[in-house]
Residue frames as qw, qx, qy, qz and C-alpha x, y, z in Angstrom:
[[0.773, -0.245, 0.056, -0.582, 123.79, -1.53, 201.75],
 [0.161, -0.330, 0.920, -0.139, 124.48, -4.70, 203.74],
 [0.770, 0.004, -0.413, -0.486, 122.83, -7.93, 202.64],
 [0.584, -0.417, 0.615, -0.327, 122.32, -10.54, 205.34],
 [0.054, -0.208, 0.962, 0.168, 123.03, -14.25, 204.93],
 [0.393, 0.377, 0.775, -0.320, 119.32, -15.00, 205.32],
 [0.451, 0.692, 0.019, -0.564, 118.55, -12.69, 202.40],
 [0.277, 0.560, -0.685, -0.374, 120.98, -14.60, 200.17],
 [0.447, -0.123, 0.874, -0.146, 119.85, -18.06, 201.26],
 [0.689, 0.488, 0.452, -0.288, 117.01, -18.31, 198.77],
 [0.477, 0.792, -0.285, -0.253, 119.15, -17.05, 195.95],
 [0.012, -0.581, 0.813, 0.038, 122.15, -19.25, 196.72],
 [0.443, -0.023, 0.880, -0.171, 119.98, -22.31, 197.18],
 [0.667, 0.504, 0.119, -0.536, 117.87, -21.82, 194.07],
 [0.765, 0.130, 0.573, 0.264, 118.08, -24.38, 191.28],
 [0.096, -0.411, 0.401, 0.813, 119.88, -22.87, 188.31],
 [0.650, 0.518, 0.104, -0.546, 117.67, -22.19, 185.29],
 [0.811, 0.144, 0.522, 0.221, 117.84, -24.83, 182.58],
 [0.175, -0.412, 0.460, 0.767, 120.05, -23.91, 179.69],
 [0.634, 0.499, -0.011, -0.591, 118.18, -23.19, 176.42],
 [0.879, 0.131, 0.448, 0.101, 118.07, -26.22, 174.11],
 [0.260, -0.449, 0.536, 0.666, 120.87, -26.24, 171.61],
 [0.626, 0.560, -0.062, -0.538, 119.80, -25.69, 168.02],
 [0.887, 0.141, 0.412, 0.157, 120.09, -28.56, 165.61],
 [0.353, -0.372, 0.462, 0.723, 122.98, -28.16, 163.22],
 [0.491, 0.623, -0.017, -0.609, 121.90, -26.43, 160.05],
 [0.800, 0.219, 0.531, 0.174, 121.50, -28.76, 157.10],
 [0.101, 0.727, -0.367, -0.571, 123.76, -27.77, 154.27],
 [0.872, 0.471, -0.019, -0.132, 124.00, -29.07, 150.75],
 [0.708, -0.446, 0.430, 0.338, 127.11, -31.20, 150.61],
 [0.688, 0.425, 0.392, 0.438, 127.39, -30.75, 146.85],
 [0.239, -0.422, 0.131, 0.865, 129.41, -27.91, 145.50],
 [0.456, 0.654, 0.071, -0.599, 128.01, -25.63, 142.82],
 [0.245, 0.497, -0.714, -0.428, 130.18, -27.33, 140.22],
 [0.133, 0.014, 0.990, -0.044, 128.96, -30.80, 141.22],
 [0.408, 0.524, 0.586, -0.464, 125.32, -29.73, 141.03],
 [0.379, 0.653, -0.267, -0.599, 125.95, -28.15, 137.63],
 [0.117, 0.310, -0.900, -0.284, 127.36, -31.45, 136.34],
 [0.261, 0.262, 0.896, -0.246, 124.34, -33.34, 137.68],
 [0.426, 0.648, 0.263, -0.574, 122.00, -30.90, 135.91],
 [0.280, 0.577, -0.564, -0.521, 123.97, -31.23, 132.68],
 [0.049, -0.091, 0.989, 0.106, 123.74, -35.02, 132.80],
 [0.361, 0.456, 0.708, -0.402, 119.97, -34.88, 133.36],
 [0.412, 0.691, -0.045, -0.592, 119.54, -32.56, 130.37],
 [0.164, 0.456, -0.782, -0.393, 121.72, -34.70, 128.15],
 [0.199, 0.096, 0.972, -0.079, 119.74, -37.81, 129.04],
 [0.443, 0.583, 0.452, -0.509, 116.45, -36.11, 128.15],
 [0.389, 0.660, -0.358, -0.534, 117.74, -35.14, 124.70],
 [0.061, 0.304, -0.931, -0.195, 119.15, -38.63, 124.13],
 [0.321, 0.237, 0.868, -0.296, 115.85, -40.20, 125.21],
 [0.452, 0.678, 0.434, -0.383, 113.59, -38.15, 122.95],
 [0.650, 0.400, 0.401, 0.507, 115.93, -37.34, 120.04],
 [0.203, 0.312, 0.041, 0.927, 115.29, -33.62, 120.08],
 [0.239, -0.726, -0.601, 0.233, 113.54, -31.23, 122.47],
 [0.098, 0.753, 0.044, 0.649, 112.93, -27.53, 122.88],
 [0.090, 0.285, -0.562, 0.771, 113.67, -25.60, 126.06],
 [0.623, -0.262, 0.065, -0.734, 109.99, -25.87, 127.04],
 [0.927, -0.077, -0.328, -0.164, 110.08, -29.68, 127.01],
 [0.585, 0.254, -0.573, 0.516, 113.52, -29.83, 128.63],
 [0.162, -0.375, 0.403, -0.819, 112.39, -27.61, 131.49],
 [0.791, -0.233, -0.012, -0.566, 109.32, -29.74, 132.17],
 [0.901, 0.074, -0.426, 0.042, 111.33, -32.98, 132.11],
 [0.571, 0.195, -0.516, 0.608, 114.21, -31.89, 134.40],
 [0.053, -0.039, -0.478, 0.876, 112.65, -29.24, 136.67],
 [0.181, -0.498, -0.747, -0.401, 108.90, -29.98, 136.68],
 [0.366, -0.765, -0.506, 0.157, 108.21, -28.03, 139.90],
 [0.436, -0.237, -0.044, 0.867, 110.67, -25.16, 139.55],
 [0.172, 0.820, 0.333, -0.433, 109.26, -21.67, 139.23],
 [0.236, 0.826, -0.316, -0.401, 111.88, -20.50, 136.76],
 [0.829, -0.043, 0.536, 0.153, 112.51, -23.84, 135.06],
 [0.685, 0.670, 0.194, 0.210, 112.87, -22.45, 131.54],
 [0.052, 0.943, -0.309, 0.115, 115.46, -19.88, 132.59],
 [0.588, -0.527, 0.613, 0.040, 117.52, -22.57, 134.35],
 [0.834, 0.256, 0.469, 0.137, 117.15, -24.91, 131.36],
 [0.498, 0.857, -0.001, 0.136, 118.30, -22.20, 128.99],
 [0.177, -0.855, 0.486, -0.042, 121.44, -21.53, 131.04],
 [0.700, -0.275, 0.655, 0.073, 122.35, -25.22, 131.27],
 [0.772, 0.500, 0.373, 0.119, 121.62, -25.80, 127.57],
 [0.285, 0.939, -0.190, 0.043, 123.78, -22.81, 126.62],
 [0.379, -0.672, 0.634, 0.045, 126.74, -24.35, 128.46],
 [0.757, 0.033, 0.647, 0.085, 126.22, -27.69, 126.77],
 [0.631, 0.751, 0.179, 0.078, 126.01, -26.05, 123.35],
 [0.045, 0.924, -0.380, 0.012, 129.19, -24.07, 124.07],
 [0.506, -0.476, 0.718, 0.044, 130.95, -27.31, 125.02],
 [0.359, 0.355, -0.708, -0.494, 129.85, -28.94, 121.76],
 [0.196, 0.045, 0.956, -0.213, 127.69, -31.60, 123.45],
 [0.374, 0.633, 0.643, -0.216, 124.40, -30.26, 122.09],
 [0.176, 0.044, 0.436, 0.882, 123.51, -28.43, 118.90],
 [0.341, 0.535, 0.402, -0.660, 120.65, -26.00, 118.35],
 [0.200, 0.166, 0.749, 0.610, 118.78, -26.66, 115.11],
 [0.362, 0.121, -0.023, -0.924, 116.07, -24.51, 113.58],
 [0.293, 0.236, 0.919, -0.118, 112.81, -26.43, 113.76],
 [0.118, 0.470, 0.723, 0.493, 109.62, -26.32, 111.72],
 [0.162, -0.863, -0.462, 0.128, 108.14, -23.60, 113.95],
 [0.315, 0.807, -0.081, 0.493, 111.10, -21.32, 113.37],
 [0.509, -0.789, 0.294, -0.180, 112.35, -21.71, 116.94],
 [0.260, 0.582, -0.764, 0.097, 115.26, -23.85, 118.14],
 [0.952, -0.238, -0.054, -0.182, 115.46, -27.51, 119.10],
 [0.270, -0.696, 0.664, -0.034, 118.32, -29.19, 120.92],
 [0.941, 0.235, -0.227, -0.091, 119.98, -32.24, 119.35],
 [0.767, -0.511, 0.334, 0.196, 122.76, -34.52, 120.51],
 [0.370, 0.780, -0.478, -0.163, 126.11, -34.11, 118.75],
 [0.856, 0.203, -0.458, 0.127, 128.62, -36.89, 118.12],
 [0.230, 0.389, -0.600, 0.660, 130.74, -35.50, 120.94],
 [0.537, -0.306, 0.296, -0.728, 127.67, -35.47, 123.17],
 [0.938, -0.015, -0.225, -0.262, 126.86, -39.09, 122.37],
 [0.671, 0.273, -0.561, 0.401, 130.43, -40.08, 123.26],
 [0.110, -0.426, 0.462, -0.770, 130.17, -38.02, 126.47],
 [0.779, -0.230, 0.139, -0.567, 127.13, -40.05, 127.51],
 [0.906, 0.155, -0.394, -0.011, 128.69, -43.36, 126.46],
 [0.407, 0.375, -0.618, 0.558, 131.66, -42.73, 128.77],
 [0.335, -0.257, 0.496, -0.759, 129.14, -42.36, 131.60],
 [0.182, 0.065, 0.973, -0.122, 127.49, -45.69, 130.85],
 [0.488, 0.537, 0.411, -0.552, 124.49, -44.31, 128.93],
 [0.487, 0.210, 0.697, 0.483, 123.89, -45.68, 125.44],
 [0.240, 0.802, 0.178, -0.517, 123.35, -42.87, 122.96],
 [0.555, 0.221, 0.486, 0.639, 123.83, -41.80, 119.37],
 [0.042, -0.242, 0.051, 0.968, 123.87, -38.39, 117.77],
 [0.324, 0.640, 0.682, -0.145, 120.58, -36.93, 116.52],
 [0.083, -0.481, 0.228, 0.842, 121.95, -34.42, 114.01],
 [0.095, 0.063, -0.722, -0.683, 120.16, -35.98, 111.05],
 [0.191, 0.434, 0.834, -0.281, 116.62, -36.36, 112.38],
 [0.034, 0.328, 0.530, 0.782, 114.16, -35.19, 109.74],
 [0.290, -0.704, -0.647, -0.039, 111.46, -34.62, 112.37],
 [0.328, -0.453, -0.217, 0.800, 113.19, -31.41, 113.53],
 [0.098, 0.372, -0.181, -0.905, 112.53, -29.24, 110.48],
 [0.105, -0.123, -0.847, -0.506, 110.13, -31.55, 108.62],
 [0.483, -0.331, -0.324, -0.743, 106.37, -31.82, 108.52],
 [0.715, -0.345, -0.607, 0.001, 106.27, -34.31, 111.42],
 [0.240, 0.274, -0.485, 0.795, 107.71, -31.82, 113.94],
 [0.496, -0.331, 0.121, -0.794, 104.34, -30.87, 115.46],
 [0.892, -0.135, -0.341, -0.264, 103.31, -34.52, 115.67],
 [0.726, 0.088, -0.536, 0.422, 106.58, -35.65, 117.30],
 [0.092, 0.317, -0.412, 0.849, 106.76, -32.73, 119.71],
 [0.649, -0.338, -0.010, -0.681, 103.19, -33.24, 120.92],
 [0.913, -0.109, -0.393, -0.018, 104.00, -36.90, 121.57],
 [0.526, 0.240, -0.508, 0.639, 107.22, -35.99, 123.37],
 [0.202, -0.384, 0.304, -0.848, 105.47, -33.56, 125.70],
 [0.824, -0.291, -0.141, -0.465, 102.76, -36.10, 126.55],
 [0.864, 0.013, -0.446, 0.231, 105.41, -38.72, 127.35],
 [0.272, 0.330, -0.459, 0.779, 107.29, -36.24, 129.53],
 [0.524, -0.411, 0.108, -0.739, 104.08, -35.56, 131.45],
 [0.936, -0.194, -0.240, -0.172, 103.80, -39.29, 132.16],
 [0.669, 0.216, -0.479, 0.526, 107.47, -39.45, 133.18],
 [0.105, -0.454, 0.337, -0.818, 106.84, -36.69, 135.71],
 [0.780, -0.323, 0.016, -0.535, 104.10, -38.94, 137.16],
 [0.517, -0.475, 0.703, -0.114, 106.65, -41.74, 137.61],
 [0.906, 0.298, 0.283, -0.106, 106.08, -43.87, 134.49],
 [0.440, -0.307, 0.612, 0.581, 108.63, -45.20, 132.03],
 [0.573, 0.712, 0.172, -0.368, 108.19, -44.13, 128.42],
 [0.471, -0.133, 0.606, 0.627, 109.53, -44.65, 124.93],
 [0.416, 0.669, 0.036, -0.615, 108.69, -42.36, 122.04],
 [0.843, 0.529, 0.069, -0.073, 108.82, -43.11, 118.36],
 [0.237, 0.810, -0.531, 0.074, 112.52, -42.20, 118.32],
 [0.333, -0.435, 0.816, -0.187, 113.41, -45.04, 120.73],
 [0.805, 0.193, 0.493, -0.268, 110.85, -47.48, 119.33],
 [0.699, 0.682, -0.176, -0.122, 112.26, -47.12, 115.81],
 [0.216, 0.656, -0.702, 0.175, 115.67, -48.00, 117.25],
 [0.817, -0.172, -0.545, -0.077, 114.16, -50.98, 119.11],
 [0.236, 0.266, -0.609, 0.709, 115.21, -49.50, 122.46],
 [0.647, -0.392, 0.035, -0.653, 112.46, -50.82, 124.74],
 [0.327, -0.354, 0.830, -0.282, 112.39, -53.57, 127.40],
 [0.729, 0.265, 0.593, -0.218, 109.91, -55.56, 125.29],
 [0.454, 0.055, 0.665, 0.591, 110.31, -56.76, 121.67],
 [0.251, 0.500, 0.006, -0.829, 109.23, -53.84, 119.51],
 [0.246, 0.172, -0.751, -0.589, 108.95, -55.96, 116.36],
 [0.099, -0.310, -0.943, 0.074, 106.48, -58.24, 118.09],
 [0.111, 0.566, 0.458, -0.676, 104.41, -55.24, 119.16],
 [0.244, 0.434, -0.333, -0.801, 104.43, -53.76, 115.65],
 [0.192, -0.016, -0.911, -0.365, 103.37, -57.10, 114.17],
 [0.025, -0.448, -0.835, 0.319, 100.51, -57.28, 116.68],
 [0.128, 0.670, 0.297, -0.668, 99.34, -53.70, 116.11],
 [0.594, 0.518, 0.481, 0.383, 100.21, -53.62, 112.38],
 [0.182, 0.879, 0.037, 0.439, 101.66, -50.17, 112.95],
 [0.501, 0.036, -0.435, 0.747, 104.39, -48.43, 114.92],
 [0.254, -0.857, -0.444, 0.062, 102.69, -46.42, 117.71],
 [0.189, 0.834, -0.115, 0.506, 103.80, -42.89, 118.54],
 [0.061, -0.559, 0.614, -0.553, 104.80, -43.87, 122.05],
 [0.723, -0.265, -0.638, -0.022, 104.51, -46.37, 124.87],
 [0.260, -0.594, 0.394, -0.651, 103.98, -45.84, 128.60],
 [0.814, -0.215, -0.538, -0.028, 104.42, -48.44, 131.32],
 [0.326, -0.702, 0.462, -0.433, 105.40, -48.95, 134.94],
 [0.501, 0.196, -0.835, 0.114, 107.33, -51.95, 136.17],
 [0.717, -0.475, 0.091, -0.502, 105.68, -53.98, 138.91],
 [0.057, -0.430, 0.876, -0.213, 107.09, -56.47, 141.39],
 [0.497, 0.074, 0.761, -0.410, 103.84, -58.44, 141.71],
 [0.659, 0.499, 0.556, -0.086, 102.86, -58.96, 138.09],
 [0.554, 0.324, 0.422, 0.640, 103.33, -58.02, 134.45],
 [0.052, -0.414, -0.018, 0.909, 103.74, -54.40, 133.42],
 [0.441, 0.684, 0.580, -0.011, 100.84, -53.05, 131.39],
 [0.316, -0.164, 0.330, 0.874, 101.89, -50.98, 128.38],
 [0.360, 0.776, 0.374, -0.358, 99.68, -48.21, 127.05],
 [0.498, 0.154, 0.464, 0.716, 100.34, -47.39, 123.41],
 [0.058, 0.686, 0.191, -0.700, 99.90, -43.79, 122.26],
 [0.423, 0.464, 0.560, 0.541, 98.59, -42.40, 119.01],
 [0.083, -0.493, -0.110, 0.859, 98.91, -38.67, 118.36],
 [0.380, 0.684, 0.591, 0.199, 96.28, -37.03, 116.16],
 [0.228, -0.485, 0.085, 0.840, 98.02, -33.99, 114.70],
 [0.244, 0.195, -0.478, -0.821, 96.20, -34.15, 111.36],
 [0.759, 0.124, 0.162, -0.618, 92.81, -35.37, 110.18],
 [0.161, -0.185, 0.957, 0.154, 92.73, -39.16, 109.73],
 [0.562, -0.057, -0.547, -0.618, 90.24, -41.09, 107.64],
 [0.760, -0.331, 0.228, -0.511, 87.75, -43.14, 109.66],
 [0.966, 0.098, -0.239, 0.015, 89.23, -46.48, 108.50],
 [0.468, 0.459, -0.517, 0.550, 92.64, -45.37, 109.81],
 [0.355, -0.458, 0.429, -0.693, 91.13, -44.47, 113.18],
 [0.924, -0.132, -0.001, -0.360, 89.31, -47.80, 113.25],
 [0.806, 0.297, -0.452, 0.238, 92.59, -49.62, 112.61],
 [0.135, 0.431, -0.576, 0.682, 94.05, -47.94, 115.72],
 [0.633, -0.324, 0.232, -0.664, 90.92, -48.63, 117.75],
 [0.917, 0.039, -0.375, -0.133, 91.35, -52.34, 117.07],
 [0.350, 0.398, -0.681, 0.505, 94.32, -52.21, 119.43],
 [0.480, -0.334, 0.413, -0.699, 91.79, -52.08, 122.28],
 [0.931, 0.004, -0.151, -0.331, 90.65, -55.58, 121.26],
 [0.761, 0.295, -0.509, 0.274, 94.17, -56.86, 121.99],
 [0.265, -0.682, 0.422, -0.535, 94.43, -55.62, 125.58],
 [0.826, -0.363, 0.377, -0.209, 95.92, -58.31, 127.80],
 [0.913, 0.374, -0.092, 0.138, 98.01, -59.87, 125.03],
 [0.685, -0.543, 0.182, 0.450, 101.69, -60.40, 125.97],
 [0.363, 0.903, -0.203, -0.103, 104.30, -58.24, 124.27],
 [0.101, 0.625, -0.773, 0.035, 107.16, -60.58, 125.12],
 [0.633, 0.057, -0.760, -0.140, 107.58, -64.34, 125.32],
 [0.276, -0.056, -0.795, 0.537, 107.72, -64.40, 129.13],
 [0.271, -0.709, -0.592, -0.271, 104.59, -62.29, 129.49],
 [0.417, -0.356, -0.352, 0.758, 106.35, -59.68, 131.63],
 [0.111, 0.288, -0.057, -0.949, 104.83, -56.92, 129.48],
 [0.240, 0.484, 0.836, 0.100, 101.23, -56.92, 128.28],
 [0.007, 0.380, 0.340, 0.860, 99.20, -54.51, 126.22],
 [0.117, -0.367, -0.687, 0.616, 97.22, -52.37, 128.64],
 [0.212, 0.791, 0.468, -0.332, 95.29, -49.85, 126.57],
 [0.450, 0.451, 0.362, 0.680, 95.24, -47.17, 123.91],
 [0.155, -0.707, -0.240, 0.647, 95.67, -43.41, 124.33],
 [0.409, 0.665, 0.353, 0.516, 94.74, -40.82, 121.71],
 [0.320, -0.565, -0.134, 0.748, 96.48, -37.46, 122.22],
 [0.318, 0.568, 0.489, 0.581, 95.21, -34.48, 120.22],
 [0.060, 0.058, -0.093, 0.992, 94.81, -30.72, 120.16],
 [0.177, 0.469, 0.722, -0.477, 91.49, -29.86, 121.81],
 [0.287, 0.557, -0.034, -0.779, 90.66, -27.21, 119.18],
 [0.247, 0.267, -0.754, -0.547, 90.82, -29.76, 116.34],
 [0.726, 0.002, 0.291, -0.622, 88.06, -31.87, 117.93],
 [0.350, 0.285, -0.865, -0.218, 89.42, -35.27, 116.93],
 [0.293, -0.008, 0.837, -0.463, 87.28, -36.84, 119.67],
 [0.670, 0.364, 0.194, -0.618, 84.14, -36.67, 117.54],
 [0.637, 0.476, -0.524, -0.305, 85.77, -38.54, 114.66],
 [0.098, 0.276, -0.929, 0.224, 87.23, -41.16, 117.01],
 [0.476, 0.137, 0.642, -0.585, 83.74, -41.69, 118.43],
 [0.715, 0.449, -0.112, -0.524, 82.31, -42.08, 114.91],
 [0.450, 0.443, -0.770, -0.096, 85.00, -44.62, 114.04],
 [0.137, -0.131, 0.896, -0.402, 84.27, -46.57, 117.23],
 [0.637, 0.272, 0.370, -0.620, 80.55, -46.64, 116.44],
 [0.687, 0.487, -0.384, -0.378, 81.26, -47.95, 112.97],
 [0.323, 0.402, -0.850, 0.102, 83.67, -50.58, 114.31],
 [0.078, -0.017, -0.910, 0.406, 81.85, -51.82, 117.43],
 [0.462, -0.028, 0.073, -0.883, 78.27, -50.65, 116.97],
 [0.753, -0.012, -0.501, -0.426, 77.02, -54.17, 116.15],
 [0.412, 0.105, -0.830, 0.362, 78.50, -55.74, 119.29],
 [0.495, -0.636, -0.591, 0.027, 76.58, -56.43, 122.52],
 [0.147, -0.926, -0.001, -0.348, 76.37, -53.40, 124.80],
 [0.706, -0.674, 0.190, 0.109, 78.58, -54.75, 127.62],
 [0.809, 0.056, 0.267, 0.521, 81.29, -55.82, 125.19],
 [0.338, 0.737, 0.165, 0.561, 81.21, -52.42, 123.53],
 [0.378, -0.905, 0.057, -0.186, 81.45, -50.64, 126.90],
 [0.827, -0.413, 0.218, 0.312, 84.46, -52.77, 127.86],
 [0.683, 0.318, 0.250, 0.609, 86.28, -51.90, 124.63],
 [0.109, 0.848, 0.128, 0.503, 85.50, -48.20, 124.87],
 [0.560, -0.824, 0.082, -0.021, 86.79, -48.03, 128.45],
 [0.829, -0.173, 0.219, 0.484, 90.16, -49.26, 127.20],
 [0.457, 0.521, 0.230, 0.683, 90.54, -46.14, 125.06],
 [0.297, -0.679, -0.261, 0.619, 91.70, -42.91, 126.72],
 [0.356, 0.764, 0.264, 0.468, 91.32, -39.52, 125.11],
 [0.467, -0.494, -0.140, 0.719, 93.80, -36.81, 126.10],
 [0.276, 0.858, 0.301, 0.313, 92.63, -33.41, 124.86],
 [0.577, -0.233, -0.098, 0.777, 95.52, -30.95, 125.05],
 [0.080, 0.971, 0.197, -0.109, 95.21, -27.20, 125.36],
 [0.680, 0.055, 0.164, 0.712, 97.94, -25.55, 123.32],
 [0.035, 0.946, 0.086, -0.312, 99.07, -21.99, 122.91],
 [0.685, 0.643, -0.052, 0.338, 101.24, -20.63, 120.11],
 [0.575, 0.468, -0.600, -0.301, 103.99, -21.45, 119.54],
 [0.804, -0.029, -0.590, -0.066, 103.07, -24.99, 120.58],
 [0.028, -0.359, 0.662, -0.657, 103.11, -24.44, 124.35],
 [0.463, -0.328, -0.822, -0.042, 101.37, -27.08, 126.47],
 [0.274, -0.459, 0.178, -0.826, 98.93, -25.22, 128.73],
 [0.513, -0.144, 0.670, -0.516, 96.94, -28.13, 130.15],
 [0.367, 0.053, -0.835, -0.406, 95.05, -31.29, 129.29],
 [0.686, -0.126, 0.370, -0.614, 91.99, -33.31, 130.22],
 [0.108, 0.184, -0.966, -0.143, 91.66, -37.08, 130.21],
 [0.730, 0.062, 0.294, -0.614, 88.54, -39.14, 129.63],
 [0.414, -0.022, 0.890, 0.190, 87.65, -42.53, 128.23],
 [0.170, -0.058, -0.642, -0.745, 85.84, -43.11, 124.97],
 [0.258, -0.486, -0.834, -0.035, 82.91, -44.60, 126.90],
 [0.165, -0.593, -0.423, 0.665, 82.57, -41.51, 129.15],
 [0.033, 0.249, -0.311, -0.917, 82.66, -39.30, 126.07],
 [0.226, -0.255, -0.794, -0.504, 79.82, -41.29, 124.51],
 [0.243, -0.564, -0.737, 0.285, 77.78, -41.02, 127.71],
 [0.078, -0.523, -0.161, 0.834, 78.12, -37.25, 127.68],
 [0.089, 0.116, -0.542, -0.828, 77.19, -37.12, 124.00],
 [0.117, -0.405, -0.891, -0.166, 73.93, -39.01, 124.54]]
């Protein structure tokens, strides 16, 4: 079949179709598998050095808070570190295993510019304070996930905090179970001190801790860069420590004017933790002592 020039004119004169847009280059992870493994190992080592000893459950929450299979990943990384002699698994008071820093592991961190010391001799692993220390550690990890800086009793006893720990202990007349703060560019950092209620305390002991709320605003260092910001009680919800804390507060502040009492009670946070055997953190709820009193009325 012959095609005339007039028939081809429209085709030959047509504007060519635009070429499809080129796809953006696919983003690839520049790190090799080995490099990522080393980064994960360093993160895990730092968590153990920071808290003294942790279980896989706490390690997973600290390093991979959003991962679906965080505990499985943590277990694999921890197994490598144990095999390399950087961590040691010790039997804890619950009969499970806790990870501690070895002497080789402390040296490994030191060579990377991170101050550390071995934690092979901590009595809180297999001793009666294990539950108490582990509950405090998990609460502090939860605050770290939120972006806060923390120091548990392990670091506070070693005076490893940006504010003078001895001055804080002298002010509070007791070493707290932990401290939580966030540095600010426009003013002093407020430091919340934590008290874990793992066993029944006498009312006078609770009252002594509640007095810390009267010191809110006091500087923790000479320059005033860190100030006491509040008190947090952390406890197992099933043990109902909140009622006894409320009784102690009534005994301590019941004679004060209402507005002053409300101000003091609002400085006290209550963190009721839901736990599942063997000491697994399921969830928590936060309220103030004043809100608890309002609900009780």
